[in-house]
C-alpha positions as CSV (number, residue, x, y, z in Angstrom):
1,M,47.3,101.6,208.5
2,N,48.8,103.5,205.8
3,V,50.3,106.1,206.8
4,E,52.2,108.4,204.2
5,A,55.6,109.9,204.9
6,P,55.6,113.6,205.2
7,L,56.8,115.7,201.6
8,T,59.8,116.3,201.1
9,D,61.3,120.0,200.6
10,G,61.5,119.1,196.6
11,Q,58.1,117.8,196.4
12,R,56.5,120.8,197.7
13,R,58.8,123.1,195.6
14,A,57.5,120.6,192.8
15,A,53.4,121.2,194.0
16,A,54.3,124.8,193.3
17,A,56.0,124.7,190.2
18,I,52.5,122.8,188.3
19,F,50.9,126.1,188.9
20,E,53.5,128.7,188.0
21,S,55.1,127.1,185.2
22,E,53.6,126.6,181.6
23,D,53.4,122.5,181.8
24,R,54.4,119.6,183.6
25,E,57.7,119.2,182.2
26,S,58.6,123.1,183.2
27,A,57.4,122.4,186.6
28,A,59.7,119.2,186.8
29,R,62.9,121.2,185.5
30,A,61.7,124.1,188.1
31,A,61.9,121.9,191.3
32,G,65.0,120.2,190.2
33,V,63.4,116.9,189.7
34,S,62.7,114.8,186.5
35,P,59.6,114.5,184.6
36,R,59.1,111.2,185.2
37,T,59.6,111.8,189.3
38,L,57.1,114.5,189.1
39,F,54.4,111.7,186.9
40,R,55.4,109.6,189.7
41,W,55.2,111.9,192.5
42,L,51.3,113.0,191.1
43,Q,49.9,109.1,191.4
44,L,50.3,110.0,195.7
45,P,47.9,110.3,197.5
46,G,49.9,113.0,199.8
47,F,50.9,115.1,196.6
48,Q,48.0,115.2,195.3
49,G,46.9,116.9,198.4
50,E,48.9,119.5,198.1
51,V,48.8,120.6,194.6
52,A,45.4,121.2,195.4
53,R,46.7,122.9,198.4
54,Q,48.5,124.8,195.7
55,R,45.6,125.1,193.4
56,T,43.7,126.7,196.1
57,R,46.4,129.3,196.9
58,A,46.8,130.1,193.5
59,L,43.0,130.8,192.6
60,A,42.7,132.9,195.3
61,A,44.9,135.4,194.5
62,A,43.8,135.2,190.8
63,A,40.6,136.0,192.4
64,D,42.0,138.8,194.8
65,I,43.5,140.4,192.2
66,L,40.2,140.1,190.1
67,A,38.9,141.5,193.3
68,R,41.0,144.5,193.2
69,G,40.3,145.1,189.8
70,S,36.7,145.4,190.0
71,A,36.3,148.8,190.8
72,A,38.5,150.4,188.5
73,A,37.1,148.3,185.9
74,A,33.7,149.8,187.0
75,R,35.1,153.0,186.9
76,S,36.3,152.9,183.0
77,L,32.9,151.4,181.9
78,V,31.5,154.3,183.2
79,A,33.7,157.0,181.8
80,M,32.9,154.8,178.5
81,A,29.5,155.2,179.2
82,V,29.1,158.9,180.0
83,G,31.9,160.1,177.2
84,E,34.8,161.7,179.7
85,T,37.1,158.9,178.1
86,K,36.8,157.2,174.3
87,P,34.1,154.2,174.0
88,S,36.8,150.8,173.5
89,T,35.1,148.1,172.7
90,G,38.4,145.6,174.0
91,R,38.7,147.8,177.2
92,A,35.0,147.3,177.6
93,V,35.0,143.7,177.3
94,A,38.0,143.1,179.5
95,C,36.3,145.0,182.3
96,R,33.1,143.1,181.8
97,A,35.0,140.1,182.3
98,V,37.1,140.9,185.2
99,L,33.8,142.4,186.7
100,D,31.9,139.3,185.7
101,L,35.1,136.8,187.1
102,A,35.2,138.6,190.6
103,R,31.6,138.5,191.4
104,R,31.9,134.4,190.2
105,G,34.6,135.0,192.9
106,A,32.8,136.0,195.7
107,E,29.8,134.0,195.2
108,T,32.3,130.8,194.6
109,D,33.8,132.2,198.3
110,D,30.5,132.5,199.6
111,L,29.2,129.1,198.8
112,A,32.1,127.8,200.5
113,L,31.6,129.6,203.9
114,R,28.0,128.7,203.8
115,I,28.7,125.1,203.2
116,G,31.5,125.3,205.7
117,E,28.7,126.7,208.4
118,L,26.2,123.9,207.3
119,E,28.6,120.8,207.6
120,A,29.9,122.3,211.4
121,A,25.7,122.2,211.9
122,A,25.8,119.0,210.6
123,A,28.3,117.4,212.9
124,A,27.1,119.3,215.7
125,A,23.8,117.9,215.7
126,A,25.4,114.4,214.9
127,R,27.2,114.5,218.0
128,P,25.6,112.8,220.8
129,N,24.0,114.9,223.7
130,F,25.6,114.1,226.8
131,A,22.9,115.8,228.9
132,R,20.7,114.4,227.7
133,S,22.1,111.1,228.1
134,F,22.2,111.5,231.8
135,S,18.1,112.4,231.9
């Protein structure tokens, strides 16, 4: 049986630094390890799992920012459309991007929730029914 050792504090810092740095070399520096060490850690399943968790956190934070900005983006588009503010192609494109990415994030969250519910239902259906086994 292959049991992995728990991650060190340095490995956790390195996994977080991957998403806070421009590149892997900068991430290694930020975590206080060599790029070679970071590369070696990236081959470990436990470290890969932590990197995946950090990626999920980073994307969730970005989705939250987009969701919070979507109302302001919509107000800005409406203000341009009805002539309250001077139209700006760049601002309109940015507002549409915020709205589109926020919508996609919400759809992804909804799908993840629904998949989780389906997996739980499938797992429950696969369990033996003890009441039936005593009949």
